[in-house]
N, C-alpha and C positions, 0 to 999 in steps of 0.2 A: 503539621502541616494542615491545612486548609485540603477536604477534601470537601467532593461534590454531593451538595443534600437534593433531592424531591423536590420540585418548585425551582430551582438553579433552570437558567439555558446552557446550551452548551449549543454550539454549532458542528456544522458535518458535513463535508465535502462531499464531494458523490453522494449524494445523501439517498437519489433515486434508484441505488440499482445493489444488485452483491450484496458486501458487509454494512455498505454506508446503507441501505433498506435494513438489513437486517441492527446495523444499533439503533438506527433512527423507533424503531415497533421498541423494539425494546428499551429505550429511555423514554420512549414515552408512555410504556405500560409499566413505568414503574414510577412516573410524577412528574417525570423532566422537560421542561419546555427544551424544543430543537427548532434550533432556525436549520432548515433543508437547504443544502447546497443543489443544483440541479443544469445541468447546460441549454437543455431542452425545456421550451416554456407549455409542451406539452407534460410535459412531468411533474407539474405544479399543484395541479389539480389531485392527484397520488399523491403527495404526499399531504395536502391540505385536509384532501379527508380522514388520509391518517392520523390527522392530532397535527403537524409537526408547521413551525410554519419557515411556506417556501418563499427562498432566494433564489434569483440568478448570477449564478458563479461557474464560473468559466477561471481557471484558477491560472492562464495564458495571458487574461484582459484586466490589467491591473482597476482599470472600472468599476466589475464589476468587485470587484474584492472591497476599493473602498465604500461601493453605496450599501454593499449591504452593514460593512461597520456602522456606517454612518444609524444605518435604519436599525442595528440591532443596540445600538448605544440607545435612541432614541426609545427603545422596552421599558428601558428601566429596569431592567433583574439584571442579577450579579452571574455575569456571566463566567462560568466553572469550568468551562474543558470546552476544547481547540481540538476539531477531530481529522488530523488531515489525511481523509481518506484516498480522496480523486485521482487515481492513477488507472495509464494503458501497457500493455504491454506488449512491445516490439520483440522480435524472436526471428533471425537472419545470423547469416556464419558472418566477420567480423570482416572475411576479405568481398562480400556483396552486400551488406546493409545500404543501402541509398542513404544516403548522408543528413540527407532531410529529416529522412522515418528514426534517423539515431537524433536529430536535433529537437526534435516532435516526440521524444521518448525520456531526454531529459527536461524538455522545457514544460514540458507537463507532471514526472515526475519527480525534479528537483525542483526548478527551479521556482513552476508554481508551489513548491511546499514553503517553501522562502519568502513568497508573494506573499504567501494567505495568513503563515505569522505574523508577517509584520503588518500583514492590517489588524490583524486579531488582535497582536499581544496586549497592548496599551489597555482592553476589553478584560484582558486576561490577566495584567498585572493591577489594575483597579479589583476583581472580583479572587485577586488571592487563588487562579486556576490555576488547570492544570494541561498543557498538549501532552497528546498520541497521534504517537508519526506512527501511520503503519507499512510497515520493511517487511520482506519477506524468508526463508531463507537463501533464496539466490541471495539474499546481502551478507550472505556467511561465506558463504562459496559458488563459483559460475560456473557453469558448463556449457558445452556444446552447444551451439544456438540461441541459446537463451543471455548472450554478451549482452547486450544492449539491452535488458529489462535489471541486468545481472547490476551491468553498472550501474546502473541509480537506484539501484536500492542499495548499493555502498556507496552508494552519494547519502543516500535519506540514513542510514547507522554514521555517517562521520558527523551532518550533517548536524545529528540528534546531540552525539556526543559534544560537540561542541556546544549547543547550544544550553544542553542539561546545567556543564560548570558556568558558562555566563550568566546563568540568571539561581544559580544553585543559594549565591548569596540575599535573595531577595524569597526563598524555600517555596520556588515556584517550580513543580513535578517536568521532567520532558523524559518519555515512556518511549519505547517501545514494541512494538507488535510483532512479534515474528513469527512468522505462519507458511507455514508449510501447502503444499496447495490446497484451495477451496475451491468446494464448488461455487463458482461464478461464473457468467455471462463473458467473463473476459475470457478461457481459456476457446469455445467458441470462435471468438476470434484467433486467440495463435492456430485455433488449424486448420483453419480457409488460410493463412500466412505460410501454415506450413504445406498444404496442398497446390501454394503458384508457387513456391518458392522449390518443388519437386518437377512443377513444368519445365525450369528456367534452367537449361542445358548449361550452361554456368556451373549448376552446382549439384552436377553427378555427381563432385566425389567429398557428396557432401553427405549424399542418400542417406548413409544407417543411422549418421547423427542427426536427418528434420525427422527420419520418421520414429526414431528413437522416443525424440522430440516430441512428435505430435502423440503418438501415447501414451504421455506420461499424460501432457495435455488434456488427452479424452480420460485416463484415470483422473486426472483430477474433477473433470466435467461433469463424468457419472458415481465416481466416489469418494469427491476430497473429503478433504475435513465443512460440515457447513458452515453456512455463513453466522447463523447464528452462537455457534462455539465459540468464534473471531467476539464476532457482539457481547460474549460474558466476560473474558478477556481486558475490552475495552473498557466494562463496564465494572472489575476491579480495579482495577487503574486510577478509573476515576476515585471512587465514592472506600477505597483502603489507607487505611491512616500512614500509612509506610507504602507507598507501593514499589513495586522493581520497578529498580530503569530498562529492562528487555521483558517479553512475556514470550519465549519461544512457545508451540503448540504444536502438539500435535509430537511423537519419538520420532516421524523425522527431523525433526529440525534438533530434537535434543541430542539424535546420535550424528548428526550431519556439524554438528558443532564441537560434536564433541573430538571430533576425527581429524577435524580441518586444525587443529589447537594442536594435536601432539603427532600425529604421523606428516614426512615431511612433502614435502606439495607429489612431489615426484610419485610419491608410491599412493599420493593421494587422487595423483590424475589416472592411475593404472587404473588402483580399487574403481575409478567413478567413469568413464572408458570397460572396461570386464560387466560392468553390471549395463551399460547399455548397448554390450554384444556388440563391440570396436575394440580391436583390434591394435597393437600405439602402433605398429606398420598398417599399416590399411591407408590406400592410397585413393588418388582416383579408380572406377571400376566404371 
């Protein structure tokens, strides 16, 4: 199995903040070249200053992916990895989630990941590189309010499993990073969305669900797994002579993975709701 080595080039989508930024910094420190994807032109200079090669990548706009792939090919370096990191988080009860928001959630986290993979797979194949996809504990089991986000991560798991088997004969490794709450700006936006939801009178029956989800988001923002820990797992996935297919990060992820396998659905649901402080029979309040 060909593994990444310093001097190789790694493509990172969403490289300008959170996990993407931490991964970019770590890879640069290790001596890799990084093609760092960003959406806002203002983010180019910080990436360039850090030592990355910035590219405008909006995973919902195929032309930006195609242009970046062509430019990366022109650099003449072995592309040893594609890190599909770009993503957003939409939270709302399924009954009330605006369909445009749901479409946006799936467009970025799922269709965008597939579009990015399609754009760069030829370069990864030529370099016998690896693809690392960012999943989540929410891709293992969903929960109230985070259904839209969890749906996208379930899909990332499915896409990654299929892709791993499709590329197995070519010895191209496809790896999933399954993290719990990570200290990144994504949760600040989730808390803001939760506050707006609490102000919506239609969502009164979901108040306790929303409040619990907001507490979880605040805890992740303040006490979650450091983004650097996720970056370390990405580096292991790239450099290991035999990488795992999944890297579950954090005790919560490992525990939830085990419970999801051994508990009946309703038992797991009851446990989850109890932890959230919600009675199974609770209705509108």
